[in-house]
N, C-alpha and C positions, 0 to 999 in steps of 0.2 A: 549599568556601569559603562564607563568609557572604555574603548578598546585599548588605550595606552595610558593607564593611570600613572600619575607621578608618585613619588615616594610618600608624599603627604596623603594622597588618596588611599594608597595601600595601608598606611598606618591607621587611617580612620576605619577602613574596612575591618582590619584585624581587631581593633578595639571593639567595634560593634559586635563581631562574632563572639567575643568573650562574654557577652550578655546572653548566654544561651537560653535562659529562662524567659527571654522577651522576644527572641527572633521568631517571626512567623513566616517570613518569605525570604528566600535567597535566590537571586538571579545573577549569574556570572556570564559575561560575554567578552572577556579580555583575552589577550594572547596567551597561549599555553605557557610560555616562558614567564609571563608576569603572574600567572595564576597558581604556580606551584606552591607559593607561600600561603595563598588563600585556601587552597584545597587542604593543605596540611593543618590548617586551623579548624577545619570541620572534622575534628578527631574525637568527638565525645558526643554525649547525648544532647539533643535539642528537643526538649519536652513539648514546646509549643509550635514547632515548625510544621507548617501545613503545605508549603509550596517550595519545591527545589527545582531550579532550572539551571543547568550548566551547559552552555553552548559556546565553547571557546573558539577563538579565531586560530585555526591550526597553522602550524609552521612545518611544512613537509610531513614527515611521518611521526611527528611528536604526538603522543597520546597521554592520557591521564587516567588516574584510578582513585576511587574514594578510599580514605583510610578505613582499615578494618574495624576501628573502634567507633565508627559513626553509627548513631542510633537516632531515629525520629519516629516515635510511636504514634504521632498524630498526622503523619504525612498523608496527604490526599492527592497531590499533583506532583508527578516526577517526570522531568524531561531531561534526557542525557544525550549528548552527541559526541562523536569522535573519542570514544573511550575504549579501554582494554579491560574493562570490568568483567571478570568471569561471571557466568550465569549464577553460580553458587553464591556469589557475593550479594545477590539480591536478597538473600536470607537476612542480611543486615538490616533490611528495610521491611518492617512488618507490613505485609500486603493486605491485611484485612480491611484497612480503611482506604486504600488507594481507589480513586475513581478515574484517574488519568495516568496512563503510562506510555511515554514516547521514547523510543530508543533508536537513535539515528547514527549511521556511519559506524557500525559495530566492527571492531577489528577482528579478523578471522582468528587471531591468536588468543582471543578471549574465551575459548572453549564454550562457545555459545551454541551448542548443538540443540536440536529441537526437543530432545527428551528432557534436558535440564531446564529449558525454557518452560515447557509444559508443567514441570514440577512446581516452578515458582508461580505460574499463573493459577494453579489449582488452589492457592492460598488467597487469591484476590477475588473474593466473592462479590465485592461491590464495584468491581471494575466496569466502567461505562465506555471508555475510549482506550483503545490499544492500537498503537502504530509502531511498526518496526521497519527500519531501513538497513538492509544488509548490503552495503555498497560493494563490498569485496566478496568474491566467490568463497564459499565455505567448503572444505573437504568433506565429502560424504562417505567417510569410512573406507577410503581406498577404492571408491567406485562401487562398493557393495551396498550402498544406501545406509540409512540409519534404522536401528532396531528400536521401535517405539512400543512401550508396554503400558503407557498411561493414557487415560481418557479424561478430559477435563470439560466440565460444564460451566459456562460463564453466564449465569442467569440474568445479569443486568447489563451485559455488553450491548451497546447501541451502535458503536462505530468501530470498524476494523480497517486498518490500512497496512499494506505490505508492499515493499519494494526489494527485489532481489532475484535470486535464481529460482527456477521452477522446481528443481529437486528439493530444495529446502521447504518450499511451500507445500509440495505434494506429501512430504513427510510430516509436516506440522498440521495442516488444515484438517485432514480427516479425523484427527484426534481431539477436536474441540467441538462442542455443541453451543450454539448461540441462538436460543429460542426467540429472542426479541431484537435481532439485528436489524438496524434501519439504514445504515450507511456502510458501504463496502467499496474499498479501493485496492486495486492490484496493479503494479507495474513490474513486468518481467523483463529480465535481460534477454537479449537476442538468442533465439534457439534455432537449431538447424534441422528440426524434425517437425512433422505435422501429425505426430502419433496421437492415438486416442487418449493416452495418459495425460496429454497436454490439457485437456478440458475436464478431467476428472474433478479437480477442486471446485469447479463452478457448479457441478451437479450438487455437491454437498452444500454449497452456499445457497443455491436456489431453494433447497429444501428448508433452510433455516431463515431465509430472508423474509422480513415482514414489512419492509418499507413500502410506501405508496409509490407507484410508477405509472404515469400517464403520457410521458414524453420521452422519446429516445433520439439521440444524436450519434451518428457514426461519423467519425472524423478520420480522414485519410490524408497523409502527406508523405513527403520523401522519407521521413525518418521513422514515424510511428503510426500505429492505428489505435484509435480509442473507441470503445463502446461505452457511451455515457447515458445513464437513465436518470430522469428527473421526476419529481413528484408532480410537476405541472409545467406548462409552457412558460418561459420567461423567468423561471426560478433559477437563481444563481447556484445554489448548493445542490449537488447531485445526490442521488440515493445509491447509485451503483456505478462504478467506473473501473474499466479494465483497459490498461495501456500495454500494447505489445510493441516491442522495439524491433520491428522488421523493416528492412529497407526494400523489400521486394513487394511491389503493389499487388501482384497476383496472390502471393502468400497472405498478405494482409486480409484480403477479402475472403480467402479460403478459411483462414483461422477464425475470422469474425463469424462466418457461416456456421462453423462447428460449435463455437461458444454459444451463439444465439439459439441453436437447436437444442442444446442441453438446458438452457435457462428459459426455455419457452414458457413454462408456467408463470414466470415473473412478468412476461411480456403480454399477458392476456388482456390487460387494461390499457395498453399503450394505444393512443388514438392519434398522436402526432409523431411523425418520423421525419428526420432531417438527415440527408446525406451530404457531408461537407468534404471538399477536396481542395488542398492547397497546392497550386501549381508552382513549380520551381523554375530553374534555368533551362535552357535548351538541352543541356546534357541530361538533366534529371527527367525532362519530358521524354527524351529518347529512351532512357532506361525504363520509364513507365510503359512505353509502347512495346518494348521487348518483353515486359513481364505483365502484360494485360491479364486481368482475371478472366476465368471462364464464365460464360453466360450462365452455366448451371450453378456456379457459386453465388452469383447475384440473385438467381431465383431462390436459392436456399435462404439467403439473407431476407428477402422479401416475404417468403412463406412463414418466417418466424413471427411476423407481425400480422396476425390474422384479423385484428379489429381496427387497423389504422384507417382513419378518415381523411387525414391531411398528410400529403407527402411533398416535401420540399427537397430540392437537390441543386448542387452546383452545376453550372452549364456544362462543364467538362465531363460530367457523368451521364448526361441525358441520353446520349447515343448508346452507351454500353448497357445502361439499365433498361432502356426501351427494347433493345434486342433480346434481353433476358426474358421479356414477357412473351416472346414468340415461341411457339412449339416448333418441332422439326418440320412440320408442314407449312410453316410460314403464318399460321393463324395464331391469334392471341390465346395464350393458355387460359383455360376457363377458371382454374383455381386461383389465378392471380388477377 
């Protein structure tokens, strides 16, 4: 759909939605103000609907919500963005047949706590792809954390993606089992601690991860650090990706070292390692010098890749990485 449909377009859309027994796919991408009438028309059963994607062009803080009378028993693909839909409202959508569920820019007022989300996922036995983007911070029960009493097995899940705060992920991830997970992506908001709890979710993921990994790329720049694992060299689609939004280069390498240490079993078949670095302005380069990583952190990064045969790196990292190979006596470390 166009972003700014005219009155004739809207009338045609509303007429089409009246043929509920024939509608198989709905994809909305209009401004929220133009979409209110369309959303209101999705107020009954759609017995043949298999695909529903609602990605409005938002206007400020405007959000939307599905009518409570909406039903789609054959729904298999559900993509929702910029919504205030409470977690409990997912009960309106029978989850048994869903294979794809993408929830983006969830409003914190939507009561989307981890316990409620896990309850809904427990009904989605055929789910293969699950992605959730919690753009805004969610209150964690007044700083006391969430009390989770449910454990969910997702036997068919192949791809999992999460973007949001660490507290939500650490409350959610330990309570799901993904025996056949092949693709994993996490992007965390900036954190101010390097605690052990930070890497706990990746231990769980490493135990459940079954994807093939032979190539690893560590990307460092002024804004973020990424640890990306690929099934082979030159492959575009990653198997495992972690993005950490730290602007401190020393912290980036320290956190990467922690994470790589706990997912070491996943790295046993990695034979190609690439270290990338994006240099910025003179100001950002000075900030980098003031926050240089410790040589020991670089050593920990390299030790996580015990079977690497090919190492490539940015010129700006050669000196630091070379120094990390030396022992205290100035000799090259035997285990590296």
